[in-house]
A tleap script that builds the chain and sets N, CA, C and O, in Angstrom:
source leaprc.protein.ff14SB
mol = sequence {
  NARG ALA LEU VAL THR ASN HIE SER LEU LEU
  THR LEU ARG LEU ALA ASP VAL GLN LEU ASP
  SER VAL GLY ALA LEU CYS ILE GLY ASP ALA
  LEU LEU TYR ASN SER SER LEU THR HIE LEU
  TYR LEU GLY GLU ASN ASN ILE SER ALA GLU
  GLY ILE ALA SER ILE ALA THR SER LEU ILE
  LYS ASN PRO LYS LEU PRO LEU SER SER LEU
  PHE LEU GLY THR ASN PRO PHE GLY ALA ARG
  GLY ALA PHE PHE LEU ALA ASP ALA LEU LYS
  VAL SER THR SER LEU THR HIE LEU ASP ILE
  ALA CASP
}
set mol.1.N position { 5.103 -1.382 13.092 }
set mol.1.CA position { 3.653 -0.353 13.476 }
set mol.1.C position { 3.386 -0.480 12.103 }
set mol.1.O position { 3.033 -1.654 11.995 }
set mol.2.N position { 3.331 0.240 10.553 }
set mol.2.CA position { 2.457 0.061 9.773 }
set mol.2.C position { 1.059 -0.731 9.620 }
set mol.2.O position { -0.078 -0.402 9.280 }
set mol.3.N position { 1.836 -2.233 10.137 }
set mol.3.CA position { 0.531 -2.977 8.890 }
set mol.3.C position { -0.716 -2.694 10.671 }
set mol.3.O position { -1.941 -2.770 10.572 }
set mol.4.N position { 0.075 -2.363 12.208 }
set mol.4.CA position { -0.675 -1.663 12.609 }
set mol.4.C position { -2.142 -1.042 12.540 }
set mol.4.O position { -3.136 -1.712 12.820 }
set mol.5.N position { -2.185 0.044 12.219 }
set mol.5.CA position { -2.219 1.306 11.755 }
set mol.5.C position { -2.907 1.387 10.186 }
set mol.5.O position { -3.534 2.371 9.793 }
set mol.6.N position { -2.670 0.190 9.393 }
set mol.6.CA position { -2.519 0.085 7.967 }
set mol.6.C position { -4.280 -0.763 7.645 }
set mol.6.O position { -4.605 -1.950 7.650 }
set mol.7.N position { -4.647 -0.179 7.531 }
set mol.7.CA position { -6.470 -0.828 7.097 }
set mol.7.C position { -6.838 -1.386 5.882 }
set mol.7.O position { -7.792 -2.147 5.720 }
set mol.8.N position { -5.841 -0.881 4.782 }
set mol.8.CA position { -5.556 -1.208 3.322 }
set mol.8.C position { -5.216 -2.098 2.947 }
set mol.8.O position { -6.001 -2.806 2.316 }
set mol.9.N position { -3.807 -2.522 3.163 }
set mol.9.CA position { -3.076 -3.365 2.825 }
set mol.9.C position { -3.426 -4.537 2.621 }
set mol.9.O position { -3.991 -5.064 3.579 }
set mol.10.N position { -3.304 -5.122 1.757 }
set mol.10.CA position { -3.765 -6.694 1.480 }
set mol.10.C position { -2.974 -7.548 0.719 }
set mol.10.O position { -3.319 -8.572 0.128 }
set mol.11.N position { -2.294 -7.224 0.765 }
set mol.11.CA position { -0.923 -8.543 0.943 }
set mol.11.C position { 0.989 -8.081 1.127 }
set mol.11.O position { 1.711 -7.243 0.585 }
set mol.12.N position { 1.079 -8.533 1.572 }
set mol.12.CA position { 2.851 -7.713 2.155 }
set mol.12.C position { 4.107 -8.838 1.131 }
set mol.12.O position { 4.603 -9.867 1.591 }
set mol.13.N position { 4.284 -8.483 0.230 }
set mol.13.CA position { 5.789 -9.665 -0.271 }
set mol.13.C position { 7.361 -9.246 1.089 }
set mol.13.O position { 8.167 -8.331 1.259 }
set mol.14.N position { 7.146 -10.104 1.505 }
set mol.14.CA position { 9.274 -9.695 2.171 }
set mol.14.C position { 10.046 -11.215 1.822 }
set mol.14.O position { 10.767 -11.920 2.528 }
set mol.15.N position { 9.640 -11.351 0.653 }
set mol.15.CA position { 10.402 -13.408 1.139 }
set mol.15.C position { 11.947 -12.667 0.678 }
set mol.15.O position { 12.073 -11.442 0.680 }
set mol.16.N position { 12.679 -13.276 0.427 }
set mol.16.CA position { 14.829 -13.181 0.537 }
set mol.16.C position { 14.670 -11.963 0.665 }
set mol.16.O position { 14.974 -11.252 -0.293 }
set mol.17.N position { 14.251 -11.473 1.645 }
set mol.17.CA position { 14.981 -10.585 2.379 }
set mol.17.C position { 15.691 -10.054 3.425 }
set mol.17.O position { 15.627 -8.961 3.989 }
set mol.18.N position { 16.561 -11.279 3.624 }
set mol.18.CA position { 17.224 -11.735 4.598 }
set mol.18.C position { 16.241 -11.625 6.289 }
set mol.18.O position { 16.814 -11.096 7.241 }
set mol.19.N position { 15.364 -11.957 6.393 }
set mol.19.CA position { 13.784 -11.652 7.619 }
set mol.19.C position { 14.700 -12.576 8.595 }
set mol.19.O position { 15.477 -13.365 8.059 }
set mol.20.N position { 14.648 -12.520 9.644 }
set mol.20.CA position { 15.155 -13.217 10.672 }
set mol.20.C position { 14.266 -13.368 12.134 }
set mol.20.O position { 13.888 -12.215 12.340 }
set mol.21.N position { 13.877 -14.017 12.972 }
set mol.21.CA position { 13.029 -14.663 13.590 }
set mol.21.C position { 12.541 -13.618 14.631 }
set mol.21.O position { 11.599 -14.004 15.324 }
set mol.22.N position { 13.182 -11.903 14.952 }
set mol.22.CA position { 13.164 -11.034 15.292 }
set mol.22.C position { 11.779 -10.002 13.963 }
set mol.22.O position { 10.785 -9.362 14.305 }
set mol.23.N position { 12.210 -10.201 12.802 }
set mol.23.CA position { 11.393 -9.619 12.147 }
set mol.23.C position { 10.267 -10.001 12.165 }
set mol.23.O position { 9.199 -9.500 11.813 }
set mol.24.N position { 10.676 -11.332 12.784 }
set mol.24.CA position { 9.089 -12.277 12.660 }
set mol.24.C position { 8.057 -12.252 13.009 }
set mol.24.O position { 6.952 -12.426 12.495 }
set mol.25.N position { 8.762 -11.808 14.816 }
set mol.25.CA position { 8.524 -11.495 16.596 }
set mol.25.C position { 7.643 -10.027 16.077 }
set mol.25.O position { 6.513 -9.735 16.469 }
set mol.26.N position { 8.319 -9.374 15.294 }
set mol.26.CA position { 7.922 -7.758 14.472 }
set mol.26.C position { 6.537 -8.389 13.765 }
set mol.26.O position { 5.495 -8.757 14.307 }
set mol.27.N position { 6.674 -8.384 13.259 }
set mol.27.CA position { 5.597 -8.375 12.240 }
set mol.27.C position { 3.423 -9.267 13.058 }
set mol.27.O position { 2.214 -9.047 13.130 }
set mol.28.N position { 4.890 -10.543 13.507 }
set mol.28.CA position { 2.430 -10.893 14.038 }
set mol.28.C position { 2.615 -10.145 15.149 }
set mol.28.O position { 1.551 -9.527 15.185 }
set mol.29.N position { 3.370 -9.713 16.260 }
set mol.29.CA position { 2.752 -8.787 16.814 }
set mol.29.C position { 1.963 -7.615 16.540 }
set mol.29.O position { 0.828 -7.239 16.833 }
set mol.30.N position { 3.023 -7.121 15.820 }
set mol.30.CA position { 1.935 -6.325 14.739 }
set mol.30.C position { 0.419 -7.147 14.020 }
set mol.30.O position { -0.515 -6.350 13.935 }
set mol.31.N position { 0.149 -8.315 13.613 }
set mol.31.CA position { -0.443 -9.088 13.185 }
set mol.31.C position { -1.820 -9.074 14.227 }
set mol.31.O position { -2.983 -9.277 13.878 }
set mol.32.N position { -1.390 -8.811 15.422 }
set mol.32.CA position { -2.763 -9.551 16.578 }
set mol.32.C position { -3.248 -7.858 16.467 }
set mol.32.O position { -3.839 -7.744 17.540 }
set mol.33.N position { -3.323 -6.728 15.909 }
set mol.33.CA position { -4.087 -5.617 15.517 }
set mol.33.C position { -4.729 -5.943 14.001 }
set mol.33.O position { -5.944 -5.889 14.190 }
set mol.34.N position { -4.610 -6.101 13.284 }
set mol.34.CA position { -4.393 -6.216 11.671 }
set mol.34.C position { -5.323 -6.610 11.247 }
set mol.34.O position { -5.347 -7.840 11.301 }
set mol.35.N position { -6.564 -5.982 10.621 }
set mol.35.CA position { -7.939 -7.002 10.272 }
set mol.35.C position { -8.005 -6.415 8.742 }
set mol.35.O position { -8.998 -6.035 8.121 }
set mol.36.N position { -6.657 -6.461 8.342 }
set mol.36.CA position { -6.549 -6.220 6.299 }
set mol.36.C position { -6.446 -7.062 5.693 }
set mol.36.O position { -7.325 -7.705 5.119 }
set mol.37.N position { -4.634 -7.303 5.726 }
set mol.37.CA position { -3.023 -8.596 5.317 }
set mol.37.C position { -4.103 -9.466 4.996 }
set mol.37.O position { -4.979 -9.521 5.859 }
set mol.38.N position { -4.248 -10.081 4.094 }
set mol.38.CA position { -4.939 -11.256 3.061 }
set mol.38.C position { -3.612 -11.749 3.389 }
set mol.38.O position { -3.278 -11.930 4.560 }
set mol.39.N position { -2.639 -12.033 2.146 }
set mol.39.CA position { -1.317 -12.525 1.625 }
set mol.39.C position { -0.280 -11.958 2.567 }
set mol.39.O position { -0.214 -10.831 3.057 }
set mol.40.N position { 0.972 -13.604 2.784 }
set mol.40.CA position { 2.242 -12.773 3.509 }
set mol.40.C position { 2.954 -13.763 3.109 }
set mol.40.O position { 2.842 -14.926 3.497 }
set mol.41.N position { 3.802 -13.298 2.227 }
set mol.41.CA position { 4.923 -14.171 1.867 }
set mol.41.C position { 6.680 -13.693 2.461 }
set mol.41.O position { 7.501 -12.822 2.174 }
set mol.42.N position { 6.592 -14.836 3.407 }
set mol.42.CA position { 7.781 -14.340 4.435 }
set mol.42.C position { 8.679 -16.000 2.906 }
set mol.42.O position { 9.884 -16.243 2.971 }
set mol.43.N position { 8.365 -16.261 2.543 }
set mol.43.CA position { 10.157 -17.288 2.373 }
set mol.43.C position { 11.287 -16.765 2.053 }
set mol.43.O position { 11.655 -15.599 1.909 }
set mol.44.N position { 11.933 -18.032 1.932 }
set mol.44.CA position { 13.584 -17.906 1.135 }
set mol.44.C position { 13.898 -17.099 2.410 }
set mol.44.O position { 15.120 -17.096 2.255 }
set mol.45.N position { 13.705 -16.382 3.602 }
set mol.45.CA position { 14.033 -15.571 4.954 }
set mol.45.C position { 15.159 -16.814 6.055 }
set mol.45.O position { 15.751 -17.881 5.892 }
set mol.46.N position { 14.984 -16.072 6.868 }
set mol.46.CA position { 15.400 -17.049 8.068 }
set mol.46.C position { 14.794 -17.318 9.630 }
set mol.46.O position { 15.203 -17.086 10.767 }
set mol.47.N position { 13.942 -17.757 9.211 }
set mol.47.CA position { 12.665 -17.303 10.111 }
set mol.47.C position { 12.605 -18.774 11.592 }
set mol.47.O position { 11.900 -19.783 11.577 }
set mol.48.N position { 13.504 -18.384 12.567 }
set mol.48.CA position { 13.463 -19.954 13.107 }
set mol.48.C position { 12.055 -20.148 14.242 }
set mol.48.O position { 11.100 -19.377 14.146 }
set mol.49.N position { 12.072 -20.902 14.954 }
set mol.49.CA position { 10.212 -21.509 15.309 }
set mol.49.C position { 9.764 -21.141 16.003 }
set mol.49.O position { 8.659 -21.408 16.476 }
set mol.50.N position { 11.385 -19.540 16.578 }
set mol.50.CA position { 10.176 -18.390 18.119 }
set mol.50.C position { 9.028 -17.223 17.165 }
set mol.50.O position { 8.003 -16.592 17.422 }
set mol.51.N position { 10.291 -17.505 15.500 }
set mol.51.CA position { 9.457 -16.547 14.702 }
set mol.51.C position { 8.381 -16.777 14.076 }
set mol.51.O position { 7.570 -16.028 13.532 }
set mol.52.N position { 8.456 -18.168 14.231 }
set mol.52.CA position { 7.141 -18.731 13.513 }
set mol.52.C position { 6.284 -18.695 14.453 }
set mol.52.O position { 5.083 -18.492 14.274 }
set mol.53.N position { 6.740 -18.857 15.363 }
set mol.53.CA position { 5.439 -19.094 16.923 }
set mol.53.C position { 4.850 -17.400 17.440 }
set mol.53.O position { 3.879 -17.262 18.183 }
set mol.54.N position { 5.579 -16.341 16.928 }
set mol.54.CA position { 4.685 -15.316 16.977 }
set mol.54.C position { 3.399 -15.003 15.605 }
set mol.54.O position { 2.833 -13.961 15.932 }
set mol.55.N position { 3.072 -15.289 14.880 }
set mol.55.CA position { 3.112 -15.681 14.057 }
set mol.55.C position { 1.891 -16.561 13.617 }
set mol.55.O position { 1.000 -16.253 12.825 }
set mol.56.N position { 2.004 -17.348 14.090 }
set mol.56.CA position { 0.686 -18.443 14.701 }
set mol.56.C position { -0.035 -18.036 15.883 }
set mol.56.O position { -1.141 -18.463 16.212 }
set mol.57.N position { 0.751 -17.074 16.580 }
set mol.57.CA position { -0.098 -16.909 17.917 }
set mol.57.C position { -1.495 -15.861 16.987 }
set mol.57.O position { -2.720 -15.928 16.887 }
set mol.58.N position { -0.338 -14.915 16.443 }
set mol.58.CA position { -1.750 -13.662 16.061 }
set mol.58.C position { -2.415 -14.367 15.031 }
set mol.58.O position { -2.202 -13.525 14.159 }
set mol.59.N position { -3.297 -15.586 14.218 }
set mol.59.CA position { -3.628 -16.213 13.550 }
set mol.59.C position { -4.448 -16.391 14.198 }
set mol.59.O position { -5.587 -16.011 13.928 }
set mol.60.N position { -3.925 -17.453 15.975 }
set mol.60.CA position { -5.019 -18.246 17.813 }
set mol.60.C position { -5.562 -16.510 18.105 }
set mol.60.O position { -6.781 -16.390 17.981 }
set mol.61.N position { -4.811 -15.208 18.467 }
set mol.61.CA position { -5.714 -14.949 18.473 }
set mol.61.C position { -6.529 -13.265 18.055 }
set mol.61.O position { -7.380 -12.638 18.686 }
set mol.62.N position { -5.918 -12.986 16.916 }
set mol.62.CA position { -7.045 -11.979 16.189 }
set mol.62.C position { -7.935 -12.602 15.558 }
set mol.62.O position { -7.342 -13.416 14.849 }
set mol.63.N position { -8.722 -12.661 15.451 }
set mol.63.CA position { -9.912 -13.198 14.734 }
set mol.63.C position { -10.460 -12.467 13.627 }
set mol.63.O position { -11.564 -12.793 13.192 }
set mol.64.N position { -9.906 -11.647 13.191 }
set mol.64.CA position { -10.605 -9.877 13.207 }
set mol.64.C position { -9.129 -10.287 11.487 }
set mol.64.O position { -9.267 -9.712 10.408 }
set mol.65.N position { -8.266 -11.048 11.684 }
set mol.65.CA position { -7.455 -11.638 11.264 }
set mol.65.C position { -7.772 -11.900 9.473 }
set mol.65.O position { -8.496 -12.848 9.171 }
set mol.66.N position { -7.217 -11.056 8.420 }
set mol.66.CA position { -8.445 -12.406 7.033 }
set mol.66.C position { -7.102 -13.053 6.519 }
set mol.66.O position { -6.929 -12.063 5.809 }
set mol.67.N position { -6.691 -13.341 6.416 }
set mol.67.CA position { -5.288 -13.854 6.404 }
set mol.67.C position { -5.073 -15.271 5.918 }
set mol.67.O position { -4.866 -16.225 6.667 }
set mol.68.N position { -5.157 -15.338 4.283 }
set mol.68.CA position { -6.486 -16.609 3.685 }
set mol.68.C position { -4.526 -17.063 2.960 }
set mol.68.O position { -4.358 -18.129 2.368 }
set mol.69.N position { -3.596 -16.287 3.128 }
set mol.69.CA position { -2.334 -17.185 2.769 }
set mol.69.C position { -1.105 -17.510 2.903 }
set mol.69.O position { -0.227 -16.868 2.327 }
set mol.70.N position { -0.863 -18.454 3.603 }
set mol.70.CA position { 0.613 -17.660 4.418 }
set mol.70.C position { 1.436 -18.282 3.689 }
set mol.70.O position { 0.945 -19.328 3.267 }
set mol.71.N position { 3.102 -17.988 3.152 }
set mol.71.CA position { 4.249 -18.515 2.336 }
set mol.71.C position { 4.751 -18.150 3.263 }
set mol.71.O position { 4.622 -17.064 3.828 }
set mol.72.N position { 5.784 -19.574 3.688 }
set mol.72.CA position { 6.933 -19.149 4.859 }
set mol.72.C position { 8.362 -20.931 3.976 }
set mol.72.O position { 8.933 -21.881 4.513 }
set mol.73.N position { 8.302 -20.583 2.993 }
set mol.73.CA position { 9.168 -22.174 2.297 }
set mol.73.C position { 10.905 -21.991 2.758 }
set mol.73.O position { 11.244 -21.874 3.936 }
set mol.74.N position { 11.441 -21.993 2.124 }
set mol.74.CA position { 12.768 -22.850 2.507 }
set mol.74.C position { 13.172 -20.938 3.699 }
set mol.74.O position { 13.758 -19.914 3.349 }
set mol.75.N position { 12.398 -21.372 5.254 }
set mol.75.CA position { 12.523 -20.790 6.378 }
set mol.75.C position { 13.199 -22.084 7.400 }
set mol.75.O position { 12.708 -23.205 7.266 }
set mol.76.N position { 14.494 -21.847 8.556 }
set mol.76.CA position { 14.594 -23.327 9.000 }
set mol.76.C position { 13.944 -23.164 10.619 }
set mol.76.O position { 14.702 -23.122 11.588 }
set mol.77.N position { 12.663 -23.091 10.738 }
set mol.77.CA position { 12.023 -23.243 11.543 }
set mol.77.C position { 11.156 -24.688 11.848 }
set mol.77.O position { 10.116 -24.832 12.491 }
set mol.78.N position { 12.185 -25.930 10.972 }
set mol.78.CA position { 11.844 -27.046 11.944 }
set mol.78.C position { 10.524 -27.547 11.959 }
set mol.78.O position { 9.542 -26.873 11.649 }
set mol.79.N position { 10.495 -28.823 12.347 }
set mol.79.CA position { 9.556 -29.212 13.552 }
set mol.79.C position { 8.659 -28.427 14.623 }
set mol.79.O position { 7.455 -28.680 14.587 }
set mol.80.N position { 9.165 -27.398 15.679 }
set mol.80.CA position { 9.038 -27.183 16.379 }
set mol.80.C position { 7.553 -26.311 15.664 }
set mol.80.O position { 6.393 -26.360 16.073 }
set mol.81.N position { 8.247 -25.370 14.211 }
set mol.81.CA position { 7.803 -24.146 13.957 }
set mol.81.C position { 6.539 -24.595 13.278 }
set mol.81.O position { 5.716 -23.705 13.065 }
set mol.82.N position { 6.191 -26.010 12.842 }
set mol.82.CA position { 5.945 -26.859 12.337 }
set mol.82.C position { 5.022 -27.209 13.446 }
set mol.82.O position { 4.215 -28.002 12.960 }
set mol.83.N position { 4.814 -27.060 14.375 }
set mol.83.CA position { 3.249 -28.098 15.124 }
set mol.83.C position { 2.883 -26.426 16.207 }
set mol.83.O position { 1.922 -26.287 16.964 }
set mol.84.N position { 4.334 -25.052 15.842 }
set mol.84.CA position { 3.153 -23.783 15.917 }
set mol.84.C position { 1.737 -23.818 15.112 }
set mol.84.O position { 0.550 -23.697 15.413 }
set mol.85.N position { 2.572 -24.074 13.801 }
set mol.85.CA position { 1.598 -23.552 13.181 }
set mol.85.C position { 0.363 -25.074 12.988 }
set mol.85.O position { -0.735 -24.645 12.632 }
set mol.86.N position { 0.369 -25.985 13.084 }
set mol.86.CA position { -0.792 -26.718 13.353 }
set mol.86.C position { -1.195 -26.703 14.644 }
set mol.86.O position { -1.683 -27.735 15.106 }
set mol.87.N position { -1.148 -26.276 14.941 }
set mol.87.CA position { -1.982 -25.101 16.615 }
set mol.87.C position { -2.557 -24.309 16.316 }
set mol.87.O position { -3.445 -24.052 17.129 }
set mol.88.N position { -2.511 -23.097 14.657 }
set mol.88.CA position { -2.789 -21.727 14.491 }
set mol.88.C position { -3.999 -22.629 13.759 }
set mol.88.O position { -5.174 -22.301 13.925 }
set mol.89.N position { -3.691 -23.606 13.065 }
set mol.89.CA position { -4.470 -24.391 11.688 }
set mol.89.C position { -5.781 -24.482 12.652 }
set mol.89.O position { -6.890 -24.076 12.305 }
set mol.90.N position { -5.566 -24.920 13.585 }
set mol.90.CA position { -6.966 -25.887 14.299 }
set mol.90.C position { -8.034 -25.028 14.018 }
set mol.90.O position { -9.046 -25.179 13.334 }
set mol.91.N position { -7.448 -23.755 14.924 }
set mol.91.CA position { -8.491 -22.467 14.758 }
set mol.91.C position { -8.986 -21.545 13.882 }
set mol.91.O position { -10.060 -20.950 13.978 }
set mol.92.N position { -8.038 -21.434 12.893 }
set mol.92.CA position { -7.630 -20.595 11.803 }
set mol.92.C position { -9.192 -20.480 11.030 }
set mol.92.O position { -9.241 -21.407 10.222 }
set mol.93.N position { -10.550 -19.629 10.991 }
set mol.93.CA position { -11.202 -19.642 10.017 }
set mol.93.C position { -10.863 -18.966 8.301 }
set mol.93.O position { -11.461 -18.858 7.231 }
set mol.94.N position { -9.697 -18.676 8.810 }
set mol.94.CA position { -9.228 -17.980 6.922 }
set mol.94.C position { -8.536 -18.356 6.389 }
set mol.94.O position { -8.549 -18.263 5.161 }
set mol.95.N position { -7.561 -18.986 7.084 }
set mol.95.CA position { -6.126 -19.557 6.706 }
set mol.95.C position { -7.083 -20.723 5.737 }
set mol.95.O position { -7.959 -21.564 5.939 }
set mol.96.N position { -6.208 -20.103 4.451 }
set mol.96.CA position { -6.679 -21.519 3.340 }
set mol.96.C position { -5.572 -21.968 2.444 }
set mol.96.O position { -5.776 -23.025 1.847 }
set mol.97.N position { -4.482 -21.381 2.251 }
set mol.97.CA position { -3.118 -21.520 1.551 }
set mol.97.C position { -2.155 -21.341 2.956 }
set mol.97.O position { -2.284 -20.580 3.916 }
set mol.98.N position { -0.774 -22.751 2.534 }
set mol.98.CA position { -0.561 -22.854 3.719 }
set mol.98.C position { 1.068 -22.971 2.808 }
set mol.98.O position { 0.995 -23.836 1.936 }
set mol.99.N position { 1.961 -22.523 2.848 }
set mol.99.CA position { 3.287 -22.674 1.796 }
set mol.99.C position { 3.873 -22.927 2.752 }
set mol.99.O position { 3.890 -21.868 3.380 }
set mol.100.N position { 4.540 -23.876 3.468 }
set mol.100.CA position { 5.303 -24.343 3.304 }
set mol.100.C position { 7.398 -25.528 2.867 }
set mol.100.O position { 8.263 -26.116 3.517 }
set mol.101.N position { 7.252 -25.360 2.176 }
set mol.101.CA position { 7.895 -26.698 1.197 }
set mol.101.C position { 9.461 -25.731 1.377 }
set mol.101.O position { 9.576 -24.531 1.623 }
set mol.102.N position { 10.155 -26.402 1.230 }
set mol.102.CA position { 11.396 -25.960 1.393 }
set mol.102.C position { 11.998 -26.110 -0.249 }
set mol.102.O position { 13.155 -25.786 -0.514 }
savepdb mol mol.pdb
quit
């Protein structure tokens, strides 16, 4: 909920905090309404393709989301999650750095 109402947070680091796909779904839902976050670090967690899909959907549906850096490395989202990200990259105009290295 804080990501929905906060309009000043620029960076959110939730790397290596045992975040799973349910947590990623919540973050993705909140990003649908966010207009300030530019850097999101979610690496080294347990986010599957479903969680990645939610984040990718936010990139597609929220043109006001200024997210320029997205760090998702060392998450088990596999090829299916990569396809969701590829769809988001087709339309995102703000994302300039995507890290999915394992």
